[in-house]
C-alpha positions in Angstrom: -5.0 -7.6 -50.5 -5.3 -5.5 -46.7 -8.3 -4.7 -45.7 -9.6 -3.2 -42.6 -13.4 -1.8 -42.9 -14.2 1.7 -42.4 -16.3 1.2 -39.3 -13.3 -0.1 -37.6 -10.9 2.7 -38.5 -13.8 4.8 -37.3 -13.8 3.1 -33.9 -10.2 3.0 -33.4 -10.0 6.9 -34.2 -12.8 7.5 -31.8 -11.4 5.9 -29.2 -7.9 7.8 -29.8 -10.0 11.2 -29.6 -11.7 10.6 -26.7 -8.5 9.5 -25.0 -7.2 12.7 -26.2 -10.1 14.9 -24.8 -9.4 12.5 -21.4 -5.9 13.5 -21.0 -5.9 17.3 -22.3 -6.8 18.7 -19.0 -3.6 16.8 -17.4 -1.8 18.8 -20.7 -3.1 21.9 -20.7 -3.1 22.8 -17.5 -3.2 26.7 -18.1 -5.2 26.7 -20.5 -8.7 27.6 -20.9 -11.5 24.3 -22.0 -14.6 24.6 -23.8 -17.1 23.0 -21.5 -18.3 20.5 -23.1 -14.2 18.8 -22.7 -13.9 16.3 -19.7 -12.1 18.8 -16.9 -11.1 15.8 -14.3 -7.1 15.8 -14.3 -5.1 13.1 -12.5 -5.7 12.6 -8.8 -1.7 12.6 -7.3 -1.0 10.5 -4.4 0.2 11.7 -0.8 3.6 10.9 -2.6 3.0 13.4 -5.0 0.9 15.9 -3.5 2.5 16.2 -0.2 0.3 15.1 2.8 0.3 12.0 5.2 -0.9 8.9 5.1 -1.6 7.7 8.9 -2.9 4.2 9.9 -4.8 3.9 13.2 -5.3 1.1 15.1 -8.1 0.0 17.7 -7.1 -1.2 20.9 -9.0 -4.2 21.1 -8.1 -4.1 24.7 -10.5 -1.0 25.1 -13.9 -2.9 23.6 -13.0 -5.5 25.9 -12.6 -3.9 29.1 -15.5 -1.3 28.4 -17.6 -4.4 27.4 -16.8 -5.9 30.4 -17.1 -3.1 33.0 -20.9 -2.9 31.2 -21.7 -6.1 31.8 -20.3 -5.9 35.8 -22.4 -3.3 36.3 -25.3 -4.3 34.2 -25.2 -7.8 36.7 -25.1 -5.8 39.6 -27.8 -3.5 38.6 -30.1 -6.3 37.9 -29.7 -8.8 41.0 -30.0 -5.6 43.3 -32.8 -5.1 41.8 -34.6 -8.2 41.9 -33.1 -8.5 45.8 -31.0 -11.6 45.1 -28.2 -11.8 47.1 -24.7 -12.7 45.7 -21.0 -12.1 46.3 -17.8 -12.8 44.8 -19.0 -10.2 41.8 -15.7 -9.8 39.8 -15.0 -10.0 35.6 -11.6 -11.0 34.1 -11.1 -10.3 30.3 -14.2 -10.9 28.7 -15.2 -13.6 32.1 -18.0 -12.5 34.7 -18.5 -14.9 37.6 -20.9 -14.1 40.7 -22.1 -16.5 43.0 -25.9 -16.7 44.2 -25.5 -16.8 48.1 -29.3 -18.7 48.5 -29.2 -22.0 46.5 -33.4 -21.1 46.3 -32.6 -18.1 44.1 -30.0 -19.5 41.5 -33.2 -20.0 39.0 -34.3 -16.9 39.6 -30.9 -15.2 39.3 -30.7 -17.3 35.4 -33.8 -15.9 34.7 -32.9 -12.3 35.8 -29.7 -12.1 34.1 -31.0 -14.2 30.7 -31.5 -10.7 28.8 -28.2 -10.0 29.2 -27.7 -12.8 26.6 -29.9 -11.5 23.7 -28.2 -11.3 20.0 -27.5 -7.9 19.1 -29.8 -6.3 16.2 -28.8 -8.2 13.2 -26.4 -11.1 14.9 -27.9 -14.5 15.0 -25.5 -15.5 18.3 -25.5 -14.2 21.8 -23.1 -11.6 22.6 -23.1 -12.8 26.3 -23.4 -16.8 27.3 -24.7 -17.6 30.3 -23.4 -21.2 32.5 -24.9 -22.4 35.9 -22.0 -24.6 38.1 -22.0 -25.8 41.6 -22.3 -23.8 44.1 -24.5 -21.5 42.8 -21.6 -20.3 40.9 -23.0 -18.8 37.3 -20.9 -17.5 34.6 -21.4 -15.2 31.8 -19.0 -15.2 28.8 -18.6 -12.1 26.8 -18.3 -13.8 23.0 -15.4 -13.0 20.5 -17.8 -12.3 17.8 -19.7 -9.6 20.1 -16.4 -7.6 20.9 -15.9 -7.9 17.0 -19.2 -6.5 16.2 -18.3 -3.4 19.1 -14.9 -2.8 17.6 -16.6 -2.8 14.3 -19.2 -0.2 15.4 -16.4 1.8 17.5 -13.9 1.5 14.0 -17.4 3.3 12.1 -18.4 6.3 14.8 -14.4 7.3 14.7 -14.6 7.7 10.9 -16.1 10.7 11.0 -14.7 12.2 14.6 -10.9 11.4 13.1 -12.1 13.1 10.0 -13.0 16.4 11.5 -10.2 16.6 13.7 -8.2 16.3 10.6 -10.0 19.1 9.5 -8.9 21.1 12.5 -5.5 19.8 12.3 -6.0 22.3 8.6 -5.9 19.3 6.1 -7.8 19.7 3.6 -10.4 16.8 2.1 -9.3 14.0 4.3 -10.1 10.7 3.2 -10.7 8.5 6.3 -11.7 4.8 5.5 -11.8 1.4 7.6 -9.0 -1.0 7.2 -9.2 -4.8 8.2 -11.3 -5.5 11.6 -9.5 -2.9 13.4 -7.7 -0.3 11.6 -8.6 3.1 10.1 -6.8 4.2 7.2 -6.3 8.8 7.0 -5.1 10.3 4.1 -4.6 14.0 4.4 -3.5 16.0 1.5 -1.3 19.1 1.6 -1.2 19.2 5.9 0.6 21.4 6.9 1.6 20.6 10.5 1.3 16.5 10.3 2.8 16.8 13.9 -0.3 18.2 15.4 -3.3 15.8 13.9 -1.2 13.1 15.5 -1.3 14.5 18.5 -5.1 15.3 18.0 -5.7 11.8 17.1 -3.8 9.6 19.2 -6.1 11.5 22.2 -9.7 10.0 23.1 -10.9 13.3 24.2 -13.4 12.1 27.0 -14.2 14.9 29.0 -16.1 14.2 32.5 -16.5 16.1 36.0 -17.2 14.0 38.8 -17.2 14.9 42.7 -13.9 14.5 44.4 -15.1 11.7 47.4 -13.6 13.2 50.7 -14.6 10.5 53.3 -11.0 9.4 53.0 -7.5 10.3 51.4 -6.2 9.1 48.6 -3.5 8.0 50.4 -5.6 6.3 52.8 -7.6 4.8 50.0 -4.7 3.2 47.8 -3.4 2.0 51.6 -6.7 0.5 52.6 -10.0 -0.1 50.6 -11.3 2.0 48.2 -14.8 2.9 48.6 -17.2 1.1 45.7 -19.0 4.2 45.0 -15.4 5.7 43.9 -12.3 5.1 42.6 -8.5 6.7 42.1 -7.3 8.5 39.2 -4.3 10.9 39.0 -3.4 14.4 37.4 -0.9 15.6 34.4 1.4 16.3 36.9 5.3 15.7 37.0 4.6 13.8 39.3 1.1 13.7 39.4 -1.2 14.3 42.0 -3.7 11.2 43.4 -7.5 11.9 43.5 -10.8 10.0 44.8 -13.3 10.5 42.8 -16.9 9.1 42.6 -17.5 6.9 40.0 -20.7 8.7 38.9 -20.0 11.5 36.3 -22.0 14.9 37.1 -21.5 15.8 33.7 -20.1 14.5 30.3 -18.1 15.5 27.0 -21.8 14.4 25.4 -23.5 17.5 27.7 -21.3 20.1 26.8 -20.2 21.9 23.3 -19.5 25.2 21.8 -15.7 24.5 23.2 -13.9 27.7 22.8 -10.4 29.6 24.3 -9.8 32.7 26.0 -6.5 34.0 27.6 -5.6 33.1 30.9 -3.8 35.7 33.2 -0.6 34.7 31.5 1.2 32.9 28.7 1.6 29.5 30.4 -2.7 29.7 31.4 -5.5 30.0 29.6 -9.5 29.7 29.8 -11.7 27.0 28.5 -15.0 28.0 28.0 -18.4 25.9 26.9 -22.2 25.9 26.9 -23.9 23.0 28.5 -27.3 21.9 27.4 -30.7 23.3 29.1 -31.2 19.9 31.0 -27.7 18.9 31.9 -27.2 22.6 32.8 -30.5 22.3 35.7 -29.2 19.0 36.7 -25.6 20.5 37.3 -27.0 23.5 38.9 -28.9 21.4 42.0 -25.7 19.1 42.6 -23.7 22.0 43.2 -26.2 23.9 45.3 -26.1 20.4 47.3 -22.8 20.1 47.5 -20.9 23.9 47.8 -18.1 23.1 49.8 -17.2 20.1 47.9 -14.3 19.8 45.5 -15.0 18.9 41.4 -12.7 16.7 39.4 -12.8 17.5 35.8 -11.1 14.4 34.0 -9.6 14.5 30.3 -9.3 10.4 29.3 -9.3 9.9 33.0 -6.5 12.5 33.7 -7.6 15.5 36.3 -6.8 18.7 34.1 -8.2 20.5 36.6 -10.0 20.1 40.1 -12.3 23.8 41.6 -14.0 24.1 44.6 -17.3 24.6 44.4 -17.9 27.9 46.5 -21.3 28.6 45.0 -24.3 27.4 42.9 -23.6 27.5 39.1 -26.6 28.4 37.1 -27.0 29.0 33.7 -26.1 27.4 30.4 -22.2 28.5 30.6 -18.6 27.2 32.2 -15.5 27.6 32.1 -12.6 25.3 33.1 -9.1 27.8 34.0 -5.9 25.4 32.8 -2.2 25.9 33.2 -1.6 25.7 29.2 -0.7 27.8 27.0 -3.2 29.5 24.2 -2.0 26.7 21.9 -2.6 23.7 23.9 -6.0 24.9 25.2 -6.8 25.0 21.6 -5.7 22.1 20.2 -8.0 20.7 23.2 -10.7 22.2 22.3 -10.6 21.0 18.6 -10.4 17.6 20.5 -13.8 17.8 22.0 -15.4 19.3 19.2 -14.8 16.6 17.3 -16.4 14.9 19.8 -14.6 11.9 21.5 -13.3 8.9 20.3 -15.2 5.4 21.4 -12.3 3.6 21.5 -8.3 4.5 22.0 -6.5 4.9 18.5 -2.9 3.8 18.1 -0.6 4.7 15.3 1.1 2.3 13.8 1.9 3.4 10.7 2.9 7.0 8.8 4.2 8.1 5.7 4.7 11.9 5.7 5.8 13.8 2.4 6.3 17.6 2.2 4.9 19.1 -0.6 7.9 20.8 -1.4 9.2 17.1 -2.3 6.4 16.0 -3.8 6.7 18.8 -6.5 10.5 17.8 -7.0 9.4 14.0 -7.2 6.5 15.1 -10.0 9.6 17.0 -11.9 11.6 13.8 -11.7 9.2 11.7 -13.1 8.6 14.0 -16.1 12.2 14.1 -16.6 12.2 10.8 -16.7 9.5 9.9 -19.1 10.6 12.5 -21.5 14.5 11.2 -21.9 13.4 7.7 -21.9 10.8 8.1 -24.4 13.5 10.0 -26.7 15.8 7.0 -26.3 12.8 4.5 -27.1 11.6 5.8 -30.0 15.2 7.3 -31.0 16.0 3.2 -31.0 13.1 2.6 -32.7 13.6 4.5 -35.5 17.1 3.9 -36.2 16.5 -0.1 -36.5 12.7 0.8 -38.4 13.0 3.7 -40.2 9.1 5.2 -40.9 7.9 1.9 -39.4 9.5 3.3 -35.7 8.2 6.1 -36.6 4.9 4.9 -36.5 5.3 3.1 -33.3 7.1 6.4 -31.3 3.4 7.6 -32.3 2.0 4.2 -31.2 4.2 5.3 -27.6 2.9 8.4 -27.7 -0.5 7.5 -27.9 -0.3 4.6 -25.0 0.9 7.0 -22.4 -2.5 9.7 -23.9 -4.6 6.3 -23.3 -3.1 5.7 -19.6 -3.6 9.6 -18.3 -7.1 9.6 -19.9 -7.8 6.5 -18.2 -6.2 7.6 -14.7 -8.4 11.0 -15.3 -11.2 9.7 -16.1 -11.2 6.9 -13.0 -9.6 8.4 -10.3 -7.3 6.6 -9.7 -4.3 8.3 -8.1 -0.9 8.6 -9.7 1.6 7.7 -6.9 5.8 8.4 -7.2 5.9 4.1 -7.9 2.9 4.9 -10.7 5.1 7.3 -12.0 7.7 4.8 -12.5 5.6 2.2 -13.7 4.5 4.6 -16.6 8.3 4.9 -17.1 8.7 1.5 -17.1 5.6 1.0 -19.6 7.3 3.2 -22.3 10.3 0.9 -22.2 8.1 -2.9 -22.8 5.2 -1.2 -25.1 7.3 -1.3 -28.0 7.9 -5.6 -27.4 4.5 -5.9 -29.3 5.1 -3.5 -32.2 8.5 -5.4 -32.3 6.9 -8.8 -32.5 4.6 -7.7 -35.0 7.4 -6.3 -37.2 9.6 -9.0 -37.0 6.7 -11.5 -38.0 6.4 -9.3 -40.7 10.1 -9.3 -42.1 10.0 -13.2 -41.5 7.2 -13.2 -43.7 8.5 -11.2 -46.6 12.2 -12.8 -46.0 9.7 -16.1 -46.4 8.4 -15.0 -49.8 5.5 -13.1 -49.2 4.1 -10.3 -50.9 3.9 -6.9 -47.9 0.5 -6.9 -48.0 0.4 -10.3 -47.0 2.9 -10.5 -44.8 1.2 -7.6 -42.9 -2.0 -9.8 -42.8 0.1 -12.7 -41.2 2.5 -10.6 -39.2 -0.6 -8.8 -37.4 -2.5 -12.8 -37.0 0.6 -14.5 -35.6 2.1 -12.2 -33.4 -1.6 -12.0 -31.5 -1.5 -15.3 -29.2 2.0 -14.3 -28.4 1.9 -10.7 -27.0 -1.1 -12.0 -25.0 1.0 -15.2 -23.5 3.8 -12.4 -23.1 1.7 -10.1 -21.7 -0.7 -12.2 -19.0 2.3 -13.1 -16.9 3.1 -9.4 -16.4 -0.7 -8.6 -16.1 -1.2 -11.4 -12.9 2.2 -9.8 -11.4 0.5 -6.6 -10.9 -3.0 -7.8 -10.3 -1.4 -9.6 -7.6 1.0 -6.4 -6.1 -2.8 -4.0 -6.5 -4.1 -7.2 -4.2 -1.5 -7.2 -1.8 -0.1 -4.2 -1.6 0.1 -0.9 0.0 -1.3 2.2 -1.7 1.4 3.5 -3.3 2.3 -0.3 -4.7 -1.0 -0.1 -6.0 -0.5 2.8 -7.6 2.5 1.0 -9.5 0.1 -2.1 -10.0 -2.8 0.3 -11.6 -0.3 2.0 -14.2 1.0 -1.1 -15.1 -2.0 -2.7 -15.7 -3.1 0.2 -17.4 0.1 0.4 -19.8 -0.3 -3.8 -20.3 -4.2 -3.0 -22.1 -3.2 0.5 -24.1 0.0 -1.5 -25.3 -2.1 -4.0 -26.6 -4.7 -2.0 -28.1 -2.0 1.0 -30.0 0.0 -2.2 -31.1 -3.0 -4.6 -32.2 -5.1 -1.7 -33.7 -4.0 1.7 -33.4 -0.7 0.9 -35.9 -2.3 -1.3 -38.1 -4.7 1.1 -40.3 -1.0 3.4 -40.1 1.0 0.7 -41.6 -1.9 -0.1 -44.3 -2.3 3.5 -45.6 1.7 4.0 -45.6 2.1 0.8 -47.7 -1.1 1.6 -50.0 0.4 5.2 -50.5 3.8 3.8 -51.2 2.7 0.7 -53.1 5.3 -1.0 -51.4 5.6 -4.8 -52.5 8.5 -5.3 -49.9 9.9 -4.1 -46.5 12.4 -0.5 -47.4 15.5 -0.5 -46.8 15.3 1.6 -43.8 14.5 -1.3 -41.8 17.7 -3.0 -40.4 16.8 -5.5 -38.1 18.6 -7.5 -41.3 21.1 -7.0 -38.9 20.9 -9.6 -36.7 19.3 -12.2 -39.7 23.0 -14.0 -39.8 22.8 -15.3 -36.6 23.8 -18.7 -36.0 24.8 -19.1 -32.6 25.2 -22.3 -31.1 23.5 -21.3 -27.3 22.9 -24.6 -26.2 26.5 -25.7 -27.4 27.6 -23.9 -23.6 24.5 -25.6 -22.0 26.1 -27.7 -19.3 29.3 -25.2 -18.6 26.4 -21.8 -18.5 23.7 -24.2 -16.2 26.8 -25.3 -14.0 27.5 -21.7 -13.4 24.3 -19.8 -12.9 23.1 -22.5 -10.5 26.9 -22.2 -8.7 25.9 -18.0 -8.7 21.6 -18.8 -7.5 23.8 -21.0 -4.5 26.3 -18.8 -3.0 23.3 -16.1 -3.8 20.8 -18.5 -1.3 24.0 -18.5 0.9 24.6 -15.1 1.1 20.9 -14.6 2.1 20.6 -16.6 4.8 24.2 -15.9 6.1 24.9 -12.6 5.5 21.4 -11.4 5.0 19.7 -8.1 3.3 19.7 -4.5 4.4 16.1 -4.6 5.4 14.4 -1.5 5.3 11.8 -0.2 7.7 8.5 -1.9 5.7 9.7 -5.3 7.4 12.0 -4.7 10.3 10.2 -1.7 12.0 10.9 1.8 12.6 11.4 5.3 11.4 13.0 6.8 8.4 13.0 10.7 8.2 14.3 13.2 5.5 15.8 16.2 6.5 17.2 19.3 4.7 19.3 21.8 6.2 17.8 25.6 6.6 21.2 26.9 5.9 24.2 25.1 4.6 25.2 21.2 3.8 23.8 19.0 6.3 25.9 18.0 9.1 25.8 14.2 9.4 28.2 14.0 13.1 26.6 16.6 14.7 23.3 14.4 13.7 24.2 11.4 15.4 26.1 13.4 18.1 22.6 15.3 19.0 20.2 12.1 18.3 22.7 9.9 20.1 21.9 11.4 23.4 18.3 11.0 23.0 18.3 7.3 23.9 16.3 5.8 21.1 18.6 3.1 20.0 20.9 3.1 16.8 21.2 6.0 14.4 22.0 5.9 10.7 22.9 8.9 8.7 23.7 9.4 5.5 24.1 12.4 2.6 21.8 12.4 -0.6 23.2 13.9 -4.0 22.2 17.3 -3.0 24.8 17.5 0.2 21.8 19.9 2.2 19.8 16.5 2.0 19.9 14.0 4.3 18.4 10.6 5.5 18.2 9.4 9.2 17.2 5.7 10.1 16.1 5.3 13.7 15.6 1.7 14.5 12.2 -0.3 16.2 12.3 1.1 19.5 10.8 -1.8 21.1 8.3 -0.4 23.8 5.0 -0.8 21.7 3.5 1.4 18.9 3.6 4.3 20.5 7.4 4.5 21.3 8.4 4.8 17.8 6.0 8.0 17.2 7.5 9.4 20.4 10.6 9.1 18.7 9.6 10.9 16.1 8.9 13.7 18.6 12.1 13.7 20.2 13.6 14.1 16.9 11.3 16.8 15.7 12.0 18.9 18.8 16.1 17.9 18.8 16.9 19.0 14.8 13.7 21.4 14.3 15.9 24.5 14.5 18.3 23.5 11.6 16.6 21.2 9.3 13.0 20.8 7.6 11.6 17.4 7.8 10.9 16.5 3.7 9.3 12.9 4.7 8.8 10.7 7.7 8.6 7.4 7.4 7.4 5.2 10.6 6.6 1.3 10.5 5.6 -0.2 13.9 6.0 -3.4 14.9 2.4 -4.8 14.1 2.4 -3.2 10.6 6.2 -4.4 10.0 4.9 -8.3 10.7 2.3 -7.9 8.7 3.7 -6.7 5.4 6.4 -9.9 6.0 3.4 -11.8 5.7 2.0 -10.2 2.9 4.9 -9.8 0.7 6.3 -13.4 0.7 2.7 -14.6 -0.1 2.7 -11.9 -2.6 5.8 -13.4 -4.1 4.5 -17.2 -3.7 1.1 -16.3 -5.5 2.4 -14.7 -8.2 4.9 -17.6 -8.9 2.2 -20.5 -8.2 -0.5 -18.3 -10.9 1.9 -18.0 -13.2 2.9 -21.7 -13.5 -0.6 -22.7 -13.4 -1.0 -20.1 -16.9 2.2 -21.3 -18.3 1.0 -24.8 -17.8 -2.6 -24.4 -19.1 -0.9 -22.5 -22.6 2.0 -25.1 -23.1 3.8 -28.5 -22.3 4.7 -29.3 -18.3 8.4 -28.8 -19.4 7.9 -25.6 -20.8 5.9 -24.8 -17.4 9.1 -26.4 -15.3 11.7 -24.4 -16.9 10.1 -21.3 -16.7 9.7 -21.3 -12.8 13.2 -22.2 -12.9 14.4 -19.7 -14.4 12.3 -17.4 -12.6 13.5 -18.6 -9.5 16.7 -17.7 -10.8 16.0 -14.4 -11.7 14.5 -14.1 -7.9 17.7 -15.7 -6.4 19.8 -13.4 -7.9 18.2 -10.1 -7.3 18.0 -10.8 -3.9 21.8 -11.8 -4.0 22.3 -8.4 -5.2 20.8 -6.5 -2.5 23.2 -8.6 -0.8 26.3 -7.0 -2.5 25.1 -3.2 -3.1 23.4 -3.2 0.1 20.4 -1.7 -1.4 17.5 -1.4 1.4 14.9 -4.1 0.5 11.8 -2.8 1.0 7.8 -3.1 -0.2 9.3 -1.4 -3.7 11.9 -4.1 -3.7 9.0 -6.4 -3.8 7.0 -4.6 -6.7 10.4 -4.3 -8.1 10.6 -8.4 -8.0 7.3 -9.1 -9.3 8.0 -7.0 -12.0 10.9 -8.7 -12.8 9.1 -12.2 -12.6 6.7 -11.1 -14.9 9.6 -9.7 -17.8 11.4 -13.0 -17.7 8.5 -15.2 -17.9 7.5 -12.1 -20.7 11.0 -13.1 -22.6 10.3 -16.8 -22.0 6.9 -17.1 -23.1 8.0 -15.5 -26.3 11.3 -18.0 -26.9 8.5 -21.0 -26.2 6.4 -19.9 -28.3 8.9 -19.9 -31.2 10.3 -22.9 -29.9 6.4 -24.3 -30.0 6.1 -23.6 -33.3 9.0 -24.9 -34.8 9.1 -28.5 -32.9 5.7 -28.8 -35.2 7.0 -27.5 -38.7 10.6 -29.8 -37.9 9.4 -32.9 -36.2 12.9 -34.6 -36.5 15.9 -32.1 -36.3 17.4 -32.5 -33.2 15.9 -30.5 -29.9 19.1 -28.5 -29.0 19.8 -27.4 -33.1 15.8 -26.7 -32.4 16.4 -24.3 -29.5 19.5 -22.6 -31.2 17.6 -21.5 -34.0 14.5 -20.5 -32.1 16.7 -18.0 -30.1 18.4 -17.0 -33.2 15.1 -16.6 -35.0 13.5 -14.5 -31.9 16.8 -12.7 -31.4 16.7 -9.5 -33.2 13.1 -8.9 -30.7 14.5 -9.8 -27.8 17.5 -7.2 -28.1 15.7 -5.1 -29.3 13.0 -5.1 -26.0 15.9 -5.7 -23.5 17.4 -2.4 -25.3 14.4 0.0 -25.2 13.9 -1.5 -21.6 16.7 -0.9 -19.9 16.8 2.4 -21.7 13.5 4.1 -19.4 15.2 2.1 -16.7 18.4 3.9 -17.0 16.3 7.2 -17.9 14.5 6.4 -14.5 17.9 6.0 -12.6 19.8 8.9 -13.4 16.3 11.4 -13.8 13.7 9.9 -11.5 14.7 11.2 -7.9 16.4 9.8 -4.8 13.4 8.2 -3.5 12.8 5.8 -7.0 16.2 5.3 -7.8 16.8 1.9 -6.2 13.7 0.6 -7.6 15.1 1.6 -11.4 18.4 -0.1 -10.1 17.3 -3.5 -8.9 15.0 -3.3 -12.4 18.0 -2.7 -14.2 19.5 -5.7 -12.4 16.6 -8.1 -13.5 15.9 -6.9 -16.5 19.5 -8.2 -17.8 19.3 -11.3 -15.5 16.0 -12.4 -17.4 16.8 -12.1 -20.7 19.9 -14.3 -20.0 18.1 -16.4 -18.4 15.6 -16.8 -20.7 18.5 -18.4 -23.1 20.6 -20.3 -20.6 18.4 -21.7 -18.0 14.8 -22.2 -19.8 15.9 -23.7 -23.0 18.3 -26.0 -21.6 15.8 -27.5 -18.9 13.5 -28.9 -21.8 16.3 -30.6 -22.9 17.0 -31.9 -19.2 13.7 -32.5 -18.7 13.6 -34.9 -22.2 10.8 -32.4 -24.2 10.6 -33.9 -27.6 8.5 -33.1 -30.8 6.7 -37.1 -30.3 4.8 -35.7 -28.0 3.5 -32.8 -30.4 3.6 -35.0 -33.1 0.7 -37.2 -30.9 -1.5 -34.1 -30.3 -1.3 -32.8 -34.0 -1.8 -36.7 -35.9 -5.1 -36.9 -32.8 -6.4 -33.4 -33.9 -6.0 -34.6 -37.6 -8.0 -38.4 -36.9 -10.6 -36.8 -34.9 -11.1 -34.0 -37.7 -11.8 -37.0 -40.3 -13.9 -38.7 -38.0 -11.1 -41.5 -37.3 -10.2 -43.1 -33.4 -6.4 -43.3 -32.8 -4.9 -46.0 -31.0 
């Protein structure tokens, strides 16, 4: 008889109740909730709530240059202070060389310079190495690890500065994190003007005051020798003016605070005011008193922005700089100076900006796609299983509720690919339930009482479901580890969906099925279960295996040739460049006008296409090839050209450094996923099964890649996610068939392998058809209603699921025959296990 302990039942319903509480704030957004209930809602990713995700790269060359200059200055100062004569002091890269002219002072010079080689606090190795050569030559080498430590310190210091600039630009609760050895990841939700933030973050913001060297003109200095105490700088004018300024800073950003803006005499001028700290104000007053009649150069990031004359001593702690800037430009400068100077130059290498209106539209599309997909799936389950289908539908609702609860309570952001992951979960969630129901039906068909059939069905389906879903879980884990933030959102929802599916299939549905059987006192399955339609099938799948295998192998070869010769339409994730989605302010988007206007900007090849909504268009700009800054320069030109007629809804920019990294990461992700799955299947099954699964999976991947060539769909990071999910789904289907084959191999030892394989496929045919149908229906809903951004993902998945289902039968199964899998392999294992239990040894 069926028995489910009371405490287990109570625990199951308690978990469901907690999940309902966790999901409630998302379902009743405008309803007052009691204080004892959770109030956290699902955190939306930037692609759903709008905002900018920008990756900044710290320029290592800046750190090297500054460290080199400081070390050269330290060497010069120490040798002069010690009275040691030298010549040829110079630095290049990370190497500094100096020659001591007096041989008797070489050892003393080494002693004087040795403190420069001391290790930084907490470091095991020195920052600088010192070596002695011939003729008094000393060489100091700045170590790579020292540069790395300085770079990390600069990045850490930049986090707060960039955060303040994001707030100055109008951002709300920006999130800035270090990523890798030289990157900052910046997420600014709800940013109304991303261009202003990019302008603010791209400037170092180093303000300094220098006396102008009047001993010679800048032209004479450039034509002859620049005095050692001075250097040449240029203004921001076009063409720029040259200035010869003293190296010593009179004032710097560290001496100044409280930057404000006052209007100038006209619209093209303004005044930047500031406060000088007391000690610096005293020094500045003394210096200006001694240098009345000379001129000051005020530098911003080593460019002259003003050069006032010192007419009289400057007293007091207030100062002002007249600028030929508009008030808006000066406000930006004040914002930069208030936030503090960056310790290292930051270059934008990746940008993904979403307009809040587009994000809201994506949410609506995702909700519609999810609702339609759920209706399709539940309707199909009710049609085939009756009341058992209703229970499966209830499990699906609880499943979605649990996903929302976990996302809400954990704080994991929900991205647009994450919404796709939930919709996909709707399709594949019923797989476990179908496996259980079909096991129950087979037991009843074999003569078992319904109570016993339920017990056996849940028990036998468990390991099959585990084996089938582990492969998808592995793919999700690798996606999370290697993917971008949006793809990680997909991996998180997919992984959560797999775990909640296991809970709802084995724990939530079981007490409901038991209660239904006890209440109705059924001894057999009711007539409302219609999957017996497939019981009479006896299809000889292996009868045409040679033809099907040959045809699929030829098709795979053609796909590989197409990929290598014709090539896929690679997205900017792998090629670099920019994609811009614009919306016409009035009427439909004029593609010819867009192409004509942008072609005059000399930014390379321009592609433009209209979306389903005629007022929307997608513009793609090729990689600029002039370094990381060139991509942002192109976006600025496009904005200035089209802003009068179009609103910018989405901007994606990928620089050359990031595109190369994404290509390597994507390749590594696919290979790592295949390798991990191969190891798992090899561990769980015989080696022939593992080889068959991998060959079938490679077939699916190759044909899917070929579909990109045929359809011209853009291949990007989302496509990599689709590939890995197809890998997981295909293996899910293959493992279910393999599990039945392994079971039949133990019971029918003398049955010819082709016939046994056909029997196994026919026995699991109802599950295969139902699972494929529910998954395809969910993906169809995602394709039709999920929105433009996710449509290509859904189309690829539709193709991949169909191909994966087919390969489980006509690739994975024939490989077992090809590699001579025989029942005696299992006989030997079974006999060995029996002898071991009886205490007998086998030979």
